[in-house]
C-alpha positions in Angstrom: 1.9 37.3 -85.0 -0.7 35.5 -83.0 -3.9 36.4 -81.4 -4.7 35.8 -77.6 -7.5 33.3 -77.2 -8.9 35.5 -74.3 -8.4 39.1 -75.4 -7.8 38.6 -79.1 -4.8 41.2 -79.0 -1.9 40.2 -81.1 1.5 39.2 -79.4 4.7 37.8 -80.3 6.1 34.6 -78.5 6.9 30.9 -78.7 5.0 28.8 -81.4 2.8 27.1 -78.9 2.0 30.2 -76.9 -1.8 30.9 -76.9 -2.1 33.9 -74.5 -0.5 37.2 -74.2 -0.2 37.0 -70.4 -0.9 35.0 -67.3 -3.8 37.1 -66.6 -5.4 36.1 -70.0 -4.6 32.5 -69.5 -6.2 32.4 -66.1 -9.3 34.4 -67.2 -9.8 32.1 -70.2 -9.6 28.8 -68.2 -11.7 30.3 -65.4 -14.4 31.2 -67.9 -14.4 27.7 -69.3 -15.2 26.1 -65.9 -17.5 28.7 -64.4 -20.7 26.7 -64.9 -19.4 23.4 -63.4 -17.7 25.3 -60.5 -21.1 27.2 -59.9 -23.1 23.9 -59.2 -20.3 22.7 -56.9 -20.0 25.9 -55.0 -23.7 26.1 -54.5 -24.1 22.5 -53.1 -20.9 23.2 -50.9 -22.6 26.3 -49.5 -25.8 24.4 -48.8 -23.7 21.6 -47.0 -21.9 24.3 -45.0 -25.1 26.0 -43.9 -26.6 22.8 -42.8 -23.6 21.9 -40.9 -23.6 25.3 -39.3 -27.1 24.9 -38.2 -26.6 21.4 -36.8 -23.5 22.5 -34.9 -25.2 25.6 -33.5 -28.2 23.4 -32.1 -26.1 20.4 -30.9 -23.7 22.0 -28.4 -23.8 19.0 -26.0 -23.4 16.2 -28.6 -26.9 15.0 -28.3 -30.1 17.2 -28.4 -33.6 17.0 -29.3 -35.1 19.6 -31.6 -38.4 20.2 -33.6 -38.5 20.1 -37.3 -40.0 23.5 -37.1 -36.8 24.8 -35.5 -34.5 23.4 -38.1 -36.6 24.6 -40.9 -36.9 28.2 -39.4 -33.0 28.4 -39.3 -32.9 27.4 -43.1 -31.9 23.7 -42.8 -32.4 21.9 -46.1 -33.1 18.1 -45.6 -32.2 17.4 -49.3 -28.4 18.0 -48.7 -26.4 15.6 -46.6 -23.0 13.9 -46.8 -24.0 10.3 -45.6 -26.5 8.0 -44.3 -25.8 5.5 -41.6 -28.2 2.5 -40.9 -27.6 0.6 -37.7 -28.0 -3.2 -37.4 -31.6 -2.5 -35.8 -32.5 -0.6 -38.9 -32.4 3.0 -37.4 -31.4 5.5 -40.1 -29.2 8.5 -39.3 -28.5 11.2 -41.8 -25.2 13.0 -41.5 -23.6 16.3 -42.8 -20.1 15.7 -42.1 -19.8 14.6 -38.4 -23.2 16.3 -37.4 -26.3 14.0 -37.8 -29.9 13.7 -37.1 -32.5 11.0 -36.5 -36.2 11.6 -37.1 -38.4 10.7 -34.2 -42.3 10.9 -33.9 -44.2 14.1 -33.9 -41.7 16.0 -36.1 -38.8 15.7 -33.5 -35.3 15.0 -34.3 -32.2 13.8 -32.3 -29.1 15.6 -33.2 -25.8 13.7 -32.5 -22.2 14.4 -33.4 -20.2 11.4 -34.6 -17.1 10.6 -32.4 
């Protein structure tokens, strides 16, 4: 007789069997990875939210918006997927294919990478 690693119930089975059922095996492995997955899930949610905000504000492919408008919609400037610097030194920040360029007076140009 062996004890299940998840529910600690006794069971009969092969010598190398560790769990009494598929449910217990899945539960045990999900519990092991929960902290790492939580961090990844939170970052992906923030990236998804930023992408959604940029997409909603930039329907034409190139739009000017204020920093206040971005912040009021919940945009988080700390989360992006890439940075692109042109030969002239202009720095674009991207969240997937939606990007922004900081201008003067707290204005931003929103662009979509083609």
